[in-house]
N, C-alpha and C positions, 0 to 999 in steps of 0.2 A: 820187428822191432825188439825187442826185451821187455820183462813184465816193470823191470827201475826205470828204463828209460821211457815205456810206457805213461806210469805215471808220474814221471815231472814234468812230461806234456803234457796232460790232462791239469795239472796241478798248475803250473804255467801257465796256458793259454787263458784259465781261469782268473790270475793276476793280472796277465796282460789287458784285459778285456775292462777287467776295475781300474784299470792304470788311464784306458785311456778317457774312461768318464771323468774321473777324478781331475785329472789335465784338461778340459770345455771348462768342469766346471771353477778348477782353479782360476780360469781365461776371464772369469766373469766375478771371482771373486779372490784378488791376489794374494791380502794380506790373511786367508785363512791357514793357519799354521795345523792345523787337523790334519788340511787336506797334505799339505806341500809330506808330513813326514811319514802319511798314508804310501805318497810314491814312492820317496825316500828306500821305504821298507819292503815295499815291491820289489823296485830293479834287484834293491841288496838281496832280497830271499830269491833272485831267478837268476843273480849271477853265482850265488853260492851254488846253487841246483849245478846250473850250465857247465861252472868248471871243473863239478866233479863227474859231468859228464863226457870232459874233454871240448866243448862246443866254442871252439876259438873267440868267432867272430860274435857269438852271443855273448859271451864274457863283457869283449872291447865295447862294446855298443851300450852294455849294461854298466857299468867301472866308469864310464864319461860321464853315464846321464846319471850314475849316482852321485859321480865329483858335483854337476852340476848342483842335484836340490840339496846339498851340504851346503854350499854359496847359499841355494837359494834360503833356506830354511835359517843359517844362523847370520842374512841378512848382510853378509860380504857383494851377495850381485843383487839387484832387484827383480823381481818377478814382471819380465814385462814379454811381446806377442814375439820375437826372437825368441826366447827363450822358453815357451809354450810350445811354439813351430818346431825346433828342433828336442825338444821331447817326444814331440807327437810323430816326427817323423822319427825317434829312434823304438817306440811304444808299436810302428808299423812293421819297423826292419825285424823285432822280436816276433811279433805276433806272425809275421808271414816266413820265420825258421822253423817256430813252432807250430806254425800248418803246414809247411812241408814234412816236417817230420811227420806228422797224425798221419798223412796220406801213403807215409812208405816212403820218403826219402832220405839213404842213409847221411848217418852223421857227415860222412868226409867227404858227398856231391855239395853241403850246403856251402852259398854262396859265400865271399868274404862280405865284413863291411865297406862299404861306399866311403870314397876318400869325402864327395863331399858331406855324406853324415857326421864325417870325422868330424871336421871342419866346423859344420852348424855346433853342433857340439863346443867342439874348442873354442869359437867365436863366443860365446853366450856367457861360455864362465867367465871370458877374457873382457868380457862386454862392449865386443867389438861388432858397430854396425849401432849401436844401442845409440839416440840422439843422448844430448847433453842436457836438454829439457828432462830427459826421462832419467840419467845418471844422478840429475840432481835431487830428484825425486825420490832415488832411492832411499830404505828406511833403512831404523839405525839397524843393530845389530841385539836381538832383544838379552837384556840383563839377564846371567845367571843367576839361578834362585842364589837368594845370602846365607847358606848353609854351610852345613860343616859337611867336607864329601872322607868318606870310610873307605880309604883305601887301602890296600894292602903291606904299607909302608911299615918300617919300624916304626915301631911307641916308641913317640919323643917323652923324654924327661921333662920334671918339672923346671924351670928356672931357680939358676942358684943352689939348688938344691941335692941333683944329683938323683934324688929319689925316683921313681918309674911313677909315673899319671896312671897311675889304675883306674880312673875313669875312662878316660882314653883308651889304655886298653878293653875296660869294658866294651865299651861302642864296637869297639875295632871286632873283636869276637859271637859280637851278638849280631844274627842272621841279617840280612838288609829287610828294611821294612816293618821291624818289628819294634824299634826304638822311635819316636818321632825325630826332627833331624833339630839342632841344634841353631835356633836364630843369632842372629852376625848383628851386632849395632855397630853398622855404619858411621866412618865421621864423616864431616864435610868436607876434611878436608884430604885429597888420594894420596898425598902418600902418609900419611896417622896412619898405624898397624890395627885393623881393626879386632876387636877382642872378642869373646864367647866369653857366652856364659855355660859354664858346666852345671849341667843338674845335680842335685843333690840324690844321695840315691836311695830318697823316699819316694821321691818323685819318679827318678830309673823305673821306681815298683808300679807304680800309682800306671806311669805310662805301657810297663808289658802288660797289667791288668785290662787297661783300658783299648788296648791293640790284640788281643786277644777276643774280647768280649765283643770287638767289631768286626771278627772275621779279616783283619788284617797282615794276618800271619802269611807267607808261602811258605802252603804244602808242600812237602818232596818227594809225595807219592805221585804217580803218573796219573796223565787226565786219561778221562774214560771216552773213549770211541762211542762214538753214538751215529756215526756214519758210516757205511761198507760201501765200495764197489761192485758193480754185476756188469761183467759183459752183456753189451745190449741183446745181443745172440738168445744168449742164457734164460732170458727174460724176456723174450719172444716167444721164446721157445712154454716158459710157464704159464704166461698169458693164452695160448693157444691149446694148452692144456685144459686150465681152467674156463676159458668157454668150453671145450668140448663136454669137459663133466657136466655143467648146467644143461647143458641140451640134452645130456644122456638124460638127467634128473629132470628133466618137463618131458621125454618121452613116454620116462620109466610111469608119471604122474597119470599120463595120458591113458595109457595101457590101465593102471592100475585104477581108474574111473569107468572104463570101460568093462574089465573085470565085476568090479563092485554092484554090474547092473544080474550079477548073477544071484539069486540064493545057496549059501553056503552052510549045512548044519553043521553039528560035531564040533570035532576037533580041528575041523577047517576053520571054523568063524572066528577062534582066536589067531590063529592064526593069518589069518587076511585081517583083521585088529594091530596085530604085531606090527605085521607087513604095511599097516598104514602109515603107523608112528616113525620106522624105520627112513620109507622111504620123502617121507615127511626132514624128515631132522636130517638128512641127507642133502636133502633140496635147497634145504637153507644154507645149511655147511659149503658147499658149492657154488651158493649165488656167495656168499660171506667174503670164500676165497678169489672170487670174480671180483667182487670190488677191491679186496685190498691190494690184489696183483695191478691192475686198474692202475690204484691210486701209485703204486711205484713209478709208472708212466708217465707220470703227470708233471708238467713241470710250467715257473710261472714265462710268460712270453719274455717277459725285462730281462732272459739270459739272450733274447734276440734281439730287444727294440734299442739295448744298451751298444751293439755294435754302427750303430747309424750315426751318434751325431757327428764324428768325427770325417766320414764319408760324405755327409752332407754340407760338414766346412770344408772341405777337399775339394768337392765340385762347385762349390757355388764360387769361390774363389775362381778356379779355372774360368769359370761363365763369364767371370765379371759381376757376379748380381748376392747383393744382400738376405741374409736367410737365415731365420731363427726355424730350431726344428722344435718341438712341443711335444712330449709323450705325455701319455695317458692310460690307465692302465695297466701297469707293466707288472699288475701281481697277479694277473687274471691268468687262470691253470689253463694246458691243454697236454694233448695227447705229444711225447717227447719226441715222435715220428714226425706230428707236423711241426713243431720248433723247427726241428732238422730241413723238412723241407721247403719253410719257407721264407728264406734267406733270398737265394738269386728271386721268386716273385716281388717279395720288397726291394731288393735294390733297383730291378726296372719301374717297380712304379714311383719310384725315390726320385731317378735321375728322371723319369718321362716329366714327373712335376716342374722340377728344377729347370728342365730341359725346353719344354712346350708350353708350358702353364703357368708359372714364372716368369713376370714383364722386366727388363731394366730397370733401375732404378730412376731412371731419368721418365721411361713409356707411366712409370708406377706416377710418381709426381704429377706431369701431363694430365694422368684419369685421375688428378684428387684421390689416391692413397698413399700412403706412407711408402719412406722408400725401398724401407727394410720387409720383404714379405716376410709370412707366415708359413710352414706346413706343420700342419698336426698328424702325429700319430696314435692312437688311441684301441686300447683293445675292452671287452667287458662281454659279460656272458648272456647269454638268451636263450633260456629253455634247456635244449640240451646240443644247444651250437654257442659256437665261441663268434663273435664280431670284431674283426680286425678293419677299421677305416684309415685312410689315406684322406687327407684335405690340404686342398692350397686354394688361397685368398686373389688364384691368377686372374689372368684373363678369359679362362674356360672356353666349349668346347663349339665350336660356329659349326652347327649338324648340318649346316644341308653344305658346306665346305667337303664333310668327312663324306658326305653322299656322294659330290661330283669326286672327289678325287678318287673313291672306292669306285665307280664306274669308270675311270677315263683307266685304272691298270685293271678292266675287266674282270673284280673279284666280286661286282654280285650286278643283276640286270637294273636294268633303269626304274623301273620299277617298284624293285625291290627297296626298305629299309624306310617304311615309311614313316613314320613317327620316329622320335629323338632321342628317343628312347633305343629303339631299333638300327637310329642311324649311331647311340654310342658306342655300340657294341660292336660296329664296323673294326675299332682299332685294335680288336683282337684276331681280327684274319690275318694268315700269314702272307707278309712282302704289305700289310698294307703300311703308309706314310705320309705325311702332311711333310716332311722335310725334303726338299728338292734334292737337296746333296747332304750324303752322309757323313758322317764327324765321326770325332774318337769316341761319344757322349749319347746319339740314335743316329736312327736316319738310315737304319735295314731292313724293318721292317720286321723284326724277328723277337722284338722284345716283350710286348702285350700279350704275343698271343705264347709263348714262352709261361707268361703269368697264368693268363688261363687255363692251359697244359697243367701244370702243377695243381692249381686248387682243384680242377676236375676230378685230378687221380686220385686225392684223396675227399673223393665225394661232395668236396666244398660245389661254392656257383660265388661267382662276381658281379655286382651292379655296380653300374656307370651313373651319376646325375649330375650336370652340371650344369649353367647360367653364366652366358657370356658375360664378358666386364667383370662378373662376380668369383669365380674360382668353382674348383672340379671335385668331385667326392668317390675316391672308391671306393665302396663295401663289400670286404668278403665274407661269407658265411661257411664255416667248416664245422665238422663236429667235430664235439670235443675229447671224442672216443674213439676210435678208427676201429674197433674190430665188433663194436658189438650199438647196433644203431635200432632207437624206439620205430619202430613200422605199424604202417596199418596192412591188415591180409586181404587183398582185394581178389578175385576171382574173372574171370573173363576167357569163352571159349573154353574152357576147359583146364584154361592153366591157372597159377596158381602163383600172383607178382607180389610186390610188397612197395607201398608208397613210403618216405620218410616221414613222421608225423612231424616235422618243420615244415612241411608243406601241406598240411592238409587243417582245413578251418572244423568243417561239420560235413555233415553226411544229408544228404535231401531224397525224396522220394520226386522219381522224372515221369511224365506225363505221355502218354503215348505219340502226341504231337507236340511238334513245339510251333513258336513262331521264327518268325526267319527273315533273318536282317541281310542281304545282301549275298543270298544261297544259303547263307550260315543258321546253322540253330541256334535259337536266344531260348533258355529263362529266367525270367522274373526271381531273384532274390535277395531278401530283402530289400525290395523297390530296387533293386539293379541290375539291368538285365547286362547278362552275360554269353556269355556262345558257351555249350557243349562239344566237345571235343571227345572222339568214342579211342576206346585206350588200346580196346585191340585193332578197331581199325587203323590208327599211327604204329602200331608194333606188326604191323601185319598178320593178325588173327582173321581169322574167318567170322565176320559180322555175326550176330549175333541179337540174339532177347537182352538190352539192355537198361534195365529201368531203375539202378541205382546211381544216383552222383554224387561225388567229391565235388567240394567245392576246395579250391587250390589256389593259399593263398603266395601266387607273385606279381607283378609289380604290375600284370596286367591280369587279374583275377577272371579265374573259366571256373569251368565246372567238367568233371573228367567221367563221365560218363564209362560200369563197367557192371557185369553180372549180377556180382553180391560181393557184401562183406565178411569176414570170417573172423573177422575179431582184433585187435590188434597184439604186441608181440616186438619183445628184445631178439631181435636174431645177430647171431653170430653174422659177419658177412667173411664171407670168399671171393678176392677180388679175380674178375676175370683175366689170365695173363696165357692164354695161347692165343685167344680170337677177339678181336673189338668188333662190338653189336651194342649200332646206334642207341642212345635208352636205357640201355643193361649196366651198372654199375659191377653185379654180383651177383652170386649166389650166396642163399642158407638153405638150411636145414628145418623144418616146419617141430610144430612137439609131434604131432604124429610120424614123422619120418619124413616128408612130403618135400623134395627140390623144388624150391621158391627162387622167381627172377627177380633180383632188387631192380628196382626203377631208380635213376640218377636224379640228386637233386635238382641239376642244374639246370636238366634236358626237360624236369617239370619246371622249374622255374623261364626258362624262355617258350613256355608255351608250348611243350610235345611238339618241335618244328624240326623237322628232317633237315637238315641245313646242305644243299648239293650249294656247293662253291664251285664258279667260274673261271676256269685260267685265263693267260690271259695268250 
């Protein structure tokens, strides 16, 4: 794809996404003229660029939709559900074409405009299929503003005199927007001519001064560009270099600290002082560079969330259910890579909520619920993590039914998943589904497994809370920044390990002996008995004397025993690409240059369990 086409696709995709959001808003508020005009302008802009790129199918779809919205905004056609539906279909077709181009499809290989879409748009323009009641409620065309139009027509001469109308000439050559429009005094009878009050030269002068002082004059200077597009690969390279520079500065600081333990006399003393100051300044600048680079990759999740209202609307229609989607926290910022990778998981979760969680209108009425269900999509920042929550007010999950289904499919043993939280996690097992017959929406047992895999790939975790008859909540926790993670450095059997600070509550001293409950060592922390688990034993290291405990903030809290704690550090994480080790999400270098293994966040939240899944 050449640069010009790529730039068009990026800009047009943004417009197409905003169009869907505007259309759904227009469906709730049909009289919003600002939204009508915004949609018209978006299709007009896309049509212009598509025409320049010789994308005929896109031009045809945009042209018909532009005609429809021209009729809607002038009041010739009422804003009906049929018109909104036709516009949504056109928006979807345009977005699909742009996505195909973005994925490398050649322009001449794009599909043609479907006849069904052309018919929908034409019928909407001609008001076919619109009920008489809807047509009778057709809004009146908005009255044209009573103002004198400054056109490029020949200047009229004054009546009966043959002289040039200098006032009109003055107004014709004055730049638009400089002078206020002259109001027209309309008579009661439509047949009578409108009389225009011509302002005096003094009034014209005062109007010009007022316009200039108010900044209303349109400037001819080119607009200043406040943003530029940068290739994502170049940005990733810059971020990696910034991270390595911080790592090098930290290592230099450690070496300098060790060097300062020696005594330097004579000319060496001022050199050491200058070296210390230089390294301090270099460390500060490298940290600022890293933060500035990270900020360029941060994007609001609203860019992702605004794609889902249309998805929910269409799927709810196909399933015959009434559903509203409420979005909150769209301004929450997260790493661009996370935003791009969350689309498929959230689609699976929303489809799952609609198909499995939300009841039909009849079932909801019988359960004393509103016939119209609600799905909430919410995001917020919590410490160094971003939280994304998907909640529905449906029928909830039956933990016992989930256990029975997993056992019958051979996915778990009869004694596994004893608690409800563990039972809810069964939906993430590959091949698990409560549907007896697969449909086009769900039932094949792959969707939720994709969700967990995608979340854990970005060092995140996902939990489920559900109450039978009330609803279900999926909570995703992801690091705001993927490349740098605040960690606690610990040591076990001589190995250096890093625990994400998002799970660390506090550090406690462990006794030589523990109480035992069901064969599991237990220690009371703040009055509550918590199980104690050896990090070295879980990961396969040789057992050693572990006298330091770390209280892990998990759904079921516990204490992780280690040999020692070496402090905290913001580590630049390198993901494991060639091998997959349970419990390990990546590697990093400490300030001393030592290789550190980074423990997975989801592994810690799951209680450091090495799951052995049974196949049927």
